[in-house]
N, C-alpha and C positions, 0 to 999 in steps of 0.2 A: 504493500500500499504505500509506503514511503517513497518507493522508486517512481509511481505514477504520480503523488504529487510532486515530485521534483520537476519532471517532466511538464506537467502541466504550469507550475511556476517558471519555467524556463519560456515555455513556450504562450505566455500570458499575451494577450492581445496587444501589447505595447512592444512586442518582441519584433526585430527588424525582419525575422523570416516571413512575417505576413505580408512584406511588400510583394513578395513573389507567389504567395499561396493562390489568392484570387486568380492571378493570370493564369497558373498552371492548372486550378480546376477549370476554368474556361476553357483551355486547352483541350484537357482531358473530355470536357462535354462535347465539344466542337469534334474530335475525333470519334467518340464512341456514337455521336448521333449520326454524322455522317457517314461513318463506316459502318455504322449498323444498317443505315438506309440502304447504301450500296448493297450489302448482303442480302438484306430483306428482297430487296427489288431483283436480286439473281436468282435466289432461291425460290420463292413464291409471291410473285408479284401479283397484286390485287388487280381485279380486273377494272378497267377505267371506267366504267360506268358507275362503280360504287363512289365516285367522287371523292370528297376529302376524307369522308368518315369510312376507314378502314381499320383493321389491326393494327398494321404498320404506323399510321398516322397517331392512333392511340397510343402507342408503346413510346415513339418518339416525343409526344406530348407529354407523357408521364416523366420520362427521363429529364425533359427541359424544366418541367415544374419543381421537380426534385431539386434541379443544379439551382434554380432561380430562389428556391426556399433557403437553402444552403448559405449562399451569397447573399442574400439580404439580410439574412440572420447574422453574419458575420459583419456585414456593414454598420448594422445597429449596434452590435455589441461594440466595436472598435469606436461608433460615436459616442457612445455612454462612457467607455473607458477614458475617452479623450477628455471628457469635459472633468474628471475627476482628477486628471493627471497634470504636472507643469512640466515645462522645460523639454527635455529631448523624448522623456516618454510619452508627452502630449505629442509632440511631432510625429511620432513613430504611429500613434494608434491614430492621428488624424490622415496622414498618407495612405495607411493601411485601408482605413475606412473608405478614402477617395478610389483607391484601386479596387476595392471590392465592388463600390458602386458602379465603377466602369466595366466591371466583368460581368455585374449584375445585367446592366444594361445591353451588354454584348450578345449575352443568352438571350434575354428579351427580342432584341432586334433581329439576331441571328433565327431564332425560333417561330418568327409570325409567319413564315411561309407555310410551316406545318398546319397552320389553321386555315389558310386560304387556296392552298396549290395542291391537287391530289398526288399522290406518290407514285413514282415509276413512270412517270410520262416520258 
């Protein structure tokens, strides 16, 4: 239990590692969604008559919503921590919050076609 506490203290939302975590999560989401989309369309493409409401679209949307929720929670967490800190720790948390917000918006805008365009065209 002590080791877990030490890791959590070291990776607190003021830690500089959070500068890259948001963009890394966005990158993982991007590769998973678009790679999964390509594989799903190659293995079992839905009929074009189904339109947007397909299992492929639903799964891509679920993965996107999970990514949005995680990134948004990290954004809010960093904002709250930044308000309680001063100096370098406040800077780290504020920059991390901005990068998490940027990553969240990246997922939102890149996922919008899932809602409006049928997969596997």
